[in-house]
MITI-712999 format. One line per field, with one value per residue (C-alpha): residue number from 1; residue in one letter; x negated, y negated, z. Coordinates in steps of 0.2 Angstrom, whole numbers, plus 5000, padded with zeros to 4 digits. Example, Ala and Ser with C-alpha at 12.3 -4.5 7.8 and 13.67 -1.06 7.14 Angstrom:
MITI-712999
seq = c(1,2)
type = c(A,S)
u = c(4938,4932)
v = c(5022,5005)
w = c(5039,5036)
This chain:
MITI-712999
seq = c(1,2,3,4,5,6,7,8,9,10,11,12,13,14,15,16,17,18,19,20,21,22,23,24,25,26,27,28,29,30,31,32,33,34,35,36,37,38,39,40,41,42,43,44,45,46,47,48,49,50,51,52,53,54,55,56,57,58,59,60,61,62,63,64,65,66,67,68,69,70,71,72,73,74,75,76,77,78,79,80,81,82,83,84,85,86,87,88,89,90,91,92,93,94,95,96,97,98,99,100,101,102,103,104,105,106,107,108,109,110,111,112,113,114,115,116,117,118,119,120,121,122,123,124,125,126,127,128,129,130,131,132,133,134,135,136,137,138,139,140,141,142,143,144,145,146,147,148,149,150,151,152,153,154,155,156,157,158,159,160,161,162,163,164,165,166,167,168,169,170,171,172,173,174,175,176,177,178,179,180,181,182,183,184,185,186,187,188,189,190,191,192,193,194,195,196,197,198,199,200,201,202,203,204,205,206,207,208,209,210,211,212,213,214,215,216,217,218,219,220,221,222,223,224,225,226,227,228,229,230,231,232,233,234,235,236,237,238,239,240,241,242,243,244,245,246,247,248,249,250,251,252,253,254,255,256,257,258,259,260,261,262,263,264,265,266,267,268,269,270,271,272,273,274,275,276,277,278,279,280,281,282,283,284,285,286,287,288,289,290,291,292,293,294,295)
type = c(M,L,L,T,V,K,Q,F,H,R,D,A,R,A,H,L,D,D,S,P,I,D,D,A,T,T,F,G,E,F,V,A,A,R,R,Y,P,R,S,F,V,E,L,Y,A,V,P,L,V,A,C,V,W,S,S,G,G,G,D,A,M,A,Y,P,A,R,Y,L,F,E,F,L,A,H,H,G,M,L,S,V,G,G,S,P,Q,W,R,T,V,V,G,G,S,A,T,Y,V,Q,A,V,A,A,R,I,G,A,V,R,T,S,A,P,V,Q,S,V,E,R,H,P,D,G,V,N,L,L,V,A,G,G,R,E,R,H,D,R,V,V,V,A,T,H,A,D,Q,A,L,R,L,L,A,R,P,T,P,A,E,S,E,V,L,G,T,F,R,Y,S,T,N,Q,T,V,L,H,R,D,S,S,I,L,P,S,E,P,G,I,R,A,S,W,N,F,R,T,T,R,D,P,G,R,P,P,V,V,T,Y,W,M,N,L,L,Q,G,I,D,P,A,S,P,L,L,V,T,L,N,A,P,D,L,V,D,P,A,T,V,I,A,T,M,T,Y,E,H,P,V,Y,T,P,Q,S,V,A,A,Q,R,R,L,S,E,L,S,T,E,T,T,T,I,A,G,A,Y,H,G,W,G,F,H,E,D,G,C,R,S,G,V,A,A,A,E,H,F,G,A,S,W)
u = c(4888,4888,4871,4864,4870,4860,4845,4847,4846,4830,4823,4831,4822,4805,4806,4809,4792,4781,4787,4780,4793,4792,4796,4806,4813,4832,4845,4848,4830,4828,4843,4836,4820,4826,4839,4854,4868,4881,4895,4883,4882,4899,4908,4894,4881,4891,4906,4894,4888,4905,4914,4902,4899,4914,4903,4904,4894,4882,4878,4877,4863,4855,4854,4836,4833,4823,4834,4848,4842,4837,4855,4861,4847,4852,4872,4868,4872,4857,4864,4879,4881,4875,4885,4886,4903,4914,4922,4934,4937,4955,4965,4954,4940,4951,4948,4930,4931,4944,4931,4917,4928,4933,4916,4908,4919,4928,4932,4941,4947,4954,4942,4930,4913,4909,4890,4875,4864,4848,4836,4822,4832,4847,4861,4877,4892,4902,4920,4937,4938,4921,4903,4899,4882,4874,4858,4857,4868,4868,4874,4884,4891,4887,4871,4878,4890,4875,4865,4881,4882,4865,4863,4845,4840,4821,4813,4812,4831,4835,4824,4828,4847,4849,4844,4858,4875,4892,4905,4923,4936,4955,4962,4980,4986,5000,5010,5009,5003,5003,4988,4979,4973,4989,4983,4985,4972,4957,4964,4949,4945,4937,4944,4938,4947,4937,4941,4936,4936,4917,4924,4935,4927,4928,4946,4943,4956,4953,4965,4968,4978,4962,4950,4958,4969,4984,5001,5001,5020,5018,5005,4993,4980,4968,4965,4952,4952,4970,4984,4992,4992,5002,5020,5024,5038,5025,5013,5010,4998,4985,4968,4951,4935,4918,4903,4884,4877,4860,4846,4825,4826,4838,4829,4813,4822,4829,4813,4809,4825,4815,4804,4820,4822,4820,4820,4838,4845,4845,4856,4865,4876,4878,4868,4853,4856,4866,4882,4892,4899,4885,4872,4881,4880,4863,4858,4869,4858,4842,4848,4853,4836,4827,4836,4831,4844,4842,4852)
v = c(5284,5289,5297,5281,5273,5284,5281,5262,5262,5271,5259,5244,5249,5251,5235,5226,5236,5232,5214,5199,5187,5174,5188,5180,5196,5193,5207,5208,5211,5223,5233,5233,5239,5255,5258,5262,5268,5255,5263,5259,5241,5237,5247,5244,5232,5217,5221,5222,5205,5198,5203,5197,5180,5177,5176,5180,5192,5181,5174,5192,5196,5180,5185,5185,5204,5203,5190,5202,5217,5209,5205,5223,5230,5219,5225,5244,5243,5252,5268,5279,5280,5271,5255,5242,5242,5230,5218,5204,5190,5190,5178,5174,5162,5148,5153,5150,5133,5128,5135,5124,5109,5108,5107,5095,5080,5070,5078,5068,5077,5069,5055,5057,5049,5040,5036,5039,5025,5028,5014,5015,5016,5024,5028,5020,5029,5021,5027,5021,5009,5001,5005,5016,5015,5031,5037,5053,5063,5081,5082,5099,5100,5110,5105,5094,5086,5082,5074,5063,5057,5051,5034,5032,5051,5053,5061,5078,5078,5075,5089,5102,5099,5096,5114,5121,5125,5131,5143,5137,5151,5149,5157,5164,5170,5182,5199,5206,5224,5227,5219,5232,5250,5260,5275,5269,5282,5271,5255,5245,5229,5223,5227,5223,5223,5224,5215,5217,5197,5192,5174,5178,5177,5193,5197,5201,5204,5206,5216,5206,5220,5231,5218,5209,5224,5217,5227,5236,5235,5216,5216,5200,5199,5185,5186,5175,5170,5179,5166,5173,5192,5187,5188,5170,5174,5183,5167,5160,5148,5143,5135,5131,5137,5133,5148,5145,5152,5160,5160,5161,5142,5139,5153,5143,5127,5135,5138,5119,5113,5111,5097,5085,5083,5066,5056,5051,5065,5082,5095,5110,5123,5141,5138,5138,5157,5169,5157,5166,5159,5165,5158,5141,5143,5148,5132,5123,5129,5124,5106,5105,5111,5099,5083,5091,5101,5120,5136)
w = c(5237,5254,5252,5246,5260,5272,5259,5261,5280,5278,5264,5275,5292,5281,5273,5291,5296,5281,5276,5283,5293,5279,5265,5251,5242,5239,5244,5225,5221,5234,5227,5209,5214,5220,5206,5218,5209,5203,5214,5229,5224,5220,5234,5248,5245,5240,5252,5266,5264,5257,5272,5286,5278,5266,5251,5234,5224,5218,5235,5242,5230,5235,5253,5259,5263,5278,5286,5282,5289,5304,5307,5302,5313,5329,5326,5325,5304,5298,5305,5303,5321,5337,5334,5350,5357,5350,5366,5364,5375,5383,5377,5361,5358,5363,5380,5381,5372,5386,5398,5392,5388,5407,5413,5403,5406,5394,5378,5363,5348,5332,5335,5320,5321,5304,5307,5319,5320,5330,5339,5350,5366,5362,5347,5342,5336,5322,5327,5323,5337,5333,5340,5355,5364,5370,5378,5367,5354,5348,5331,5331,5315,5297,5292,5276,5288,5300,5285,5281,5298,5301,5296,5286,5288,5289,5272,5284,5288,5271,5264,5278,5282,5262,5259,5266,5257,5261,5253,5253,5257,5257,5272,5275,5292,5288,5293,5274,5277,5257,5256,5268,5261,5256,5266,5284,5290,5281,5287,5296,5306,5290,5272,5255,5239,5222,5208,5189,5189,5190,5193,5208,5225,5236,5243,5262,5274,5294,5303,5319,5328,5328,5330,5345,5352,5347,5346,5329,5329,5322,5309,5310,5297,5289,5272,5262,5244,5239,5242,5227,5233,5250,5252,5255,5266,5278,5279,5297,5292,5279,5282,5272,5280,5275,5279,5277,5261,5265,5253,5254,5254,5268,5278,5275,5280,5296,5304,5303,5311,5327,5318,5317,5336,5343,5360,5355,5343,5340,5330,5333,5324,5319,5303,5315,5315,5305,5305,5321,5337,5347,5335,5338,5357,5356,5346,5359,5373,5365,5362,5379,5385,5373,5383,5399,5404,5410,5409)
């Protein structure tokens, strides 16, 4: 299997060099065409995508191959060594959220917008207290949420935003170390548990102590899709997260997102890229630039 991983790295880099930017080959088709061993598919190919994007096996195999390989190449994951240095924000991601909030004026939380009504000279936001008038609006949500928020969406908005779909992941923050590999020496930042149940989503555990430099004497773990495997006495919090699922159709729609910007509205979100914090940030900068702001 390990030798096949090296062969896969070579094949993936060759595919990046030889395929057009709009190539629609899926990861599953790429893997099947090269007849990689079953052990490679079950223990490397599927976990690779499932751990990064919190997706199931079927979704992993439907991922557009070229788009996947671009991400892996950016992150030094198409070679055995040479990955970029992993760095963390002191105090966690909340610190940069707070830093941004302190610079952009009034921030209201727990005040959901129900609808965005656009007019030639501005936008009305329908909120719990009534309607608010604004000059311009950036809709920075999941794609499906943006489509539901926009009153009278255009055909292009319905077509493009409606292409994106999301996986739902039951997530537990806990201290149950038994869900990690039994051999301490092979515990990693990302840990994947295989399952014989084809209908069960992947069980992924992030070891936050290693990821965020937290004292290992007090285990801190985030496990997806396995609340039944975690000792209830160790649970700190439970959450439900949604992650974008990438297909050839959604990647093609991604290239059309800029068409949806108008003089009064534009959109942003991690789905404009690979679904991560930095993708959301980059799309927010682009949205601000659309309305004349400079970086």
